[in-house]
KETIVO-259196 format. One record per residue (C-alpha): residue in three letters; chain; x, y, z. Coordinates in nm, 2 decimals, decimal comma. Layout:
REM KETIVO-259196
("ALA" "A" (X Y Z))
...
END
This chain:
REM KETIVO-259196
("UNK" "A" (-0,02 6,86 1,13))
("UNK" "A" (-0,18 6,96 1,46))
("UNK" "A" (-0,42 7,25 1,50))
("UNK" "A" (-0,49 7,41 1,84))
("UNK" "A" (-0,81 7,60 1,87))
("UNK" "A" (-0,78 7,85 2,16))
("UNK" "A" (-1,07 8,05 2,29))
("UNK" "A" (-0,99 8,40 2,39))
("UNK" "A" (-0,96 8,51 2,76))
("UNK" "A" (-1,27 8,63 2,94))
("UNK" "A" (-1,40 8,94 2,76))
("UNK" "A" (-1,58 9,23 2,93))
("UNK" "A" (-1,89 9,12 2,74))
("UNK" "A" (-1,87 8,77 2,89))
("UNK" "A" (-1,91 8,93 3,23))
("UNK" "A" (-2,21 9,15 3,13))
("UNK" "A" (-2,58 9,10 3,05))
("UNK" "A" (-2,66 9,12 2,68))
("UNK" "A" (-2,81 9,47 2,69))
("UNK" "A" (-2,49 9,61 2,83))
("UNK" "A" (-2,25 9,46 2,58))
("UNK" "A" (-2,04 9,65 2,33))
("UNK" "A" (-1,92 9,57 1,98))
("UNK" "A" (-1,55 9,50 2,05))
("UNK" "A" (-1,47 9,46 2,42))
("UNK" "A" (-1,13 9,41 2,58))
("UNK" "A" (-1,06 9,15 2,84))
("UNK" "A" (-1,14 9,16 3,22))
("UNK" "A" (-0,89 9,13 3,50))
("UNK" "A" (-0,98 8,77 3,52))
("UNK" "A" (-0,92 8,74 3,15))
("UNK" "A" (-0,58 8,90 3,20))
("UNK" "A" (-0,49 8,63 3,45))
("UNK" "A" (-0,62 8,36 3,22))
("UNK" "A" (-0,42 8,50 2,93))
("UNK" "A" (-0,10 8,53 3,14))
("UNK" "A" (-0,14 8,17 3,25))
("UNK" "A" (-0,19 8,06 2,89))
("UNK" "A" (0,11 8,25 2,78))
("UNK" "A" (0,33 8,10 3,04))
("UNK" "A" (0,22 7,74 2,97))
("UNK" "A" (0,19 7,74 2,59))
("UNK" "A" (0,56 7,71 2,49))
("UNK" "A" (0,53 7,34 2,56))
("UNK" "A" (0,30 7,30 2,26))
("UNK" "A" (0,59 7,39 2,04))
("UNK" "A" (0,38 7,60 1,80))
("UNK" "A" (0,51 7,70 1,47))
("UNK" "A" (0,24 7,95 1,37))
("UNK" "A" (-0,02 8,17 1,55))
("UNK" "A" (-0,33 8,30 1,37))
("UNK" "A" (-0,57 8,53 1,55))
("UNK" "A" (-0,91 8,69 1,51))
("UNK" "A" (-0,91 9,07 1,48))
("UNK" "A" (-1,14 9,12 1,78))
("UNK" "A" (-0,96 9,29 2,08))
("UNK" "A" (-1,03 8,99 2,31))
("UNK" "A" (-0,85 8,76 2,07))
("UNK" "A" (-0,57 9,01 2,01))
("UNK" "A" (-0,51 9,06 2,38))
("UNK" "A" (-0,49 8,68 2,43))
("UNK" "A" (-0,26 8,64 2,13))
("UNK" "A" (-0,04 8,92 2,28))
("UNK" "A" (0,05 8,69 2,57))
("UNK" "A" (0,13 8,40 2,33))
("UNK" "A" (0,35 8,63 2,13))
("UNK" "A" (0,54 8,74 2,44))
("UNK" "A" (0,62 8,39 2,55))
("UNK" "A" (0,69 8,23 2,21))
("UNK" "A" (0,81 8,52 2,00))
("UNK" "A" (0,59 8,38 1,72))
("UNK" "A" (0,43 8,65 1,50))
("UNK" "A" (0,05 8,65 1,54))
("UNK" "A" (-0,11 8,67 1,20))
("UNK" "A" (-0,44 8,87 1,21))
("UNK" "A" (-0,70 8,72 0,98))
("UNK" "A" (-1,07 8,82 0,95))
("UNK" "A" (-1,19 8,47 0,86))
("UNK" "A" (-1,19 8,33 1,21))
("UNK" "A" (-1,39 8,62 1,37))
("UNK" "A" (-1,68 8,54 1,60))
("UNK" "A" (-2,02 8,45 1,46))
("UNK" "A" (-2,22 8,76 1,38))
("UNK" "A" (-1,93 8,99 1,30))
("UNK" "A" (-1,86 9,32 1,47))
("UNK" "A" (-2,20 9,48 1,56))
("UNK" "A" (-2,37 9,68 1,83))
("UNK" "A" (-2,71 9,58 1,98))
("UNK" "A" (-2,90 9,26 2,04))
("UNK" "A" (-3,20 9,08 1,89))
("UNK" "A" (-3,47 9,27 2,08))
("UNK" "A" (-3,35 9,61 1,95))
("UNK" "A" (-3,17 9,50 1,64))
("UNK" "A" (-2,80 9,47 1,54))
("UNK" "A" (-2,60 9,74 1,36))
("UNK" "A" (-2,27 9,67 1,19))
("UNK" "A" (-1,96 9,85 1,32))
("UNK" "A" (-1,62 9,89 1,15))
("UNK" "A" (-1,40 9,70 1,39))
("UNK" "A" (-1,03 9,79 1,44))
("UNK" "A" (-0,85 9,92 1,13))
("UNK" "A" (-0,50 9,84 1,01))
("UNK" "A" (-0,32 10,13 1,17))
("UNK" "A" (-0,51 10,07 1,51))
("UNK" "A" (-0,40 9,71 1,51))
("UNK" "A" (-0,04 9,78 1,41))
("UNK" "A" (-0,02 10,06 1,68))
("UNK" "A" (-0,17 9,86 1,96))
("UNK" "A" (-0,02 9,52 1,88))
("UNK" "A" (0,34 9,58 1,75))
("UNK" "A" (0,49 9,27 1,60))
("UNK" "A" (0,16 9,14 1,47))
("UNK" "A" (0,11 9,07 1,09))
("UNK" "A" (-0,21 9,22 0,96))
("UNK" "A" (-0,38 9,06 0,66))
("UNK" "A" (-0,40 9,26 0,34))
("UNK" "A" (-0,78 9,28 0,35))
("UNK" "A" (-0,78 9,48 0,67))
("UNK" "A" (-0,75 9,85 0,57))
("UNK" "A" (-0,84 10,19 0,70))
("UNK" "A" (-1,21 10,13 0,71))
("UNK" "A" (-1,19 9,86 0,98))
("UNK" "A" (-1,19 9,49 0,93))
("UNK" "A" (-1,58 9,45 0,94))
("UNK" "A" (-1,66 9,77 0,76))
("UNK" "A" (-2,00 9,81 0,91))
("UNK" "A" (-2,14 9,51 0,73))
("UNK" "A" (-2,48 9,36 0,83))
("UNK" "A" (-2,50 9,11 1,11))
("UNK" "A" (-2,38 8,77 0,99))
("UNK" "A" (-2,66 8,51 1,00))
("UNK" "A" (-2,62 8,15 1,13))
("UNK" "A" (-2,63 8,02 0,77))
("UNK" "A" (-2,35 8,25 0,66))
("UNK" "A" (-2,14 8,16 0,97))
("UNK" "A" (-2,18 7,79 0,89))
("UNK" "A" (-2,07 7,86 0,53))
("UNK" "A" (-1,77 8,05 0,66))
("UNK" "A" (-1,68 7,77 0,89))
("UNK" "A" (-1,68 7,53 0,59))
("UNK" "A" (-1,46 7,77 0,40))
("UNK" "A" (-1,21 7,81 0,69))
("UNK" "A" (-1,19 7,43 0,73))
("UNK" "A" (-1,12 7,38 0,36))
("UNK" "A" (-0,87 7,66 0,36))
("UNK" "A" (-0,70 7,51 0,67))
("UNK" "A" (-0,67 7,17 0,50))
("UNK" "A" (-0,53 7,32 0,18))
("UNK" "A" (-0,28 7,54 0,37))
("UNK" "A" (-0,16 7,30 0,64))
("UNK" "A" (-0,28 6,93 0,59))
("UNK" "A" (0,04 6,84 0,40))
("UNK" "A" (0,27 7,00 0,65))
("UNK" "A" (0,42 6,93 0,99))
("UNK" "A" (0,31 7,26 1,12))
("UNK" "A" (0,17 7,31 1,47))
("UNK" "A" (-0,08 7,60 1,43))
("UNK" "A" (-0,29 7,79 1,69))
("UNK" "A" (-0,61 7,97 1,60))
("UNK" "A" (-0,69 8,23 1,87))
("UNK" "A" (-1,07 8,25 1,82))
("UNK" "A" (-1,42 8,25 1,97))
("UNK" "A" (-1,65 7,99 2,13))
("UNK" "A" (-1,94 7,99 1,88))
("UNK" "A" (-1,73 7,99 1,57))
("UNK" "A" (-1,49 7,74 1,72))
("UNK" "A" (-1,78 7,49 1,76))
("UNK" "A" (-1,90 7,56 1,41))
("UNK" "A" (-1,55 7,49 1,28))
("UNK" "A" (-1,53 7,16 1,48))
("UNK" "A" (-1,87 7,07 1,34))
("UNK" "A" (-1,73 7,05 1,00))
("UNK" "A" (-1,57 6,71 1,08))
("UNK" "A" (-1,69 6,62 1,43))
("UNK" "A" (-2,06 6,54 1,43))
("UNK" "A" (-2,11 6,49 1,80))
("UNK" "A" (-2,20 6,79 2,02))
("UNK" "A" (-1,91 6,94 2,22))
("UNK" "A" (-1,91 7,14 2,54))
("UNK" "A" (-1,90 7,52 2,52))
("UNK" "A" (-1,52 7,59 2,56))
("UNK" "A" (-1,38 7,77 2,87))
("UNK" "A" (-1,20 8,09 2,82))
("UNK" "A" (-0,84 8,02 2,70))
("UNK" "A" (-0,92 7,65 2,67))
("UNK" "A" (-0,74 7,45 2,40))
("UNK" "A" (-0,88 7,20 2,16))
("UNK" "A" (-0,62 6,99 1,98))
("UNK" "A" (-0,71 6,87 1,63))
("UNK" "A" (-0,50 6,62 1,44))
("UNK" "A" (-0,52 6,67 1,07))
("UNK" "A" (-0,41 6,41 0,81))
("UNK" "A" (-0,50 6,32 0,45))
("UNK" "A" (-0,82 6,17 0,59))
("UNK" "A" (-0,94 6,49 0,75))
("UNK" "A" (-0,95 6,60 1,11))
("UNK" "A" (-0,98 6,43 1,44))
("UNK" "A" (-1,05 6,59 1,78))
("UNK" "A" (-0,77 6,46 2,01))
("UNK" "A" (-0,85 6,67 2,31))
("UNK" "A" (-1,13 6,92 2,37))
("UNK" "A" (-1,16 7,21 2,61))
("UNK" "A" (-0,83 7,15 2,79))
("UNK" "A" (-0,76 7,40 3,07))
("UNK" "A" (-0,47 7,24 3,25))
("UNK" "A" (-0,29 7,57 3,25))
("UNK" "A" (-0,57 7,72 3,47))
("UNK" "A" (-0,66 7,67 3,84))
("UNK" "A" (-1,02 7,61 3,91))
("UNK" "A" (-1,08 7,96 4,04))
("UNK" "A" (-0,98 8,11 3,70))
("UNK" "A" (-1,23 7,91 3,50))
("UNK" "A" (-1,50 8,10 3,31))
("UNK" "A" (-1,72 8,07 3,00))
END
């Protein structure tokens, strides 16, 4: 099978200094343009399944994929960004926030399938900030779950996700350092019985140079 790891479009936080960032930003006007370009280009990948993080910036990106492919985006908490949904930054401390709840996602993103573990309390439920060690552990779990669910299939699956967690996931089978991905960039992973292989990293052929951002 082939797995396509897609970073979300530029978020409002990407364009702000750390002290001005919020727990769950939307996407910027530049991000909208990136997502629209991605959506127009992505049918050529012939995806069979789309799985997205529950953060707004990923959902807004997946919305454009949904519009152009008519595939149902499946919202899963497991591929959220490192740290979880929180407010603050290291100098002042991080406080867990709830994240979008089931009804909010269903209302704002019709046609999306929301995982059973997302309920009325929000997908993060104000948990503590996720440490680096816990994020690495989650990446290992996501990789093993991916192999179990898809390795024996011919599926072409997209994960709409985040830069830091994307690199942690790739690190499960690709030991060499990789560049921080551009917004809406695509990394193609070929998965077989032997594991995973990065076939193409950080591809942005759908974007002109003036729409590139990290």
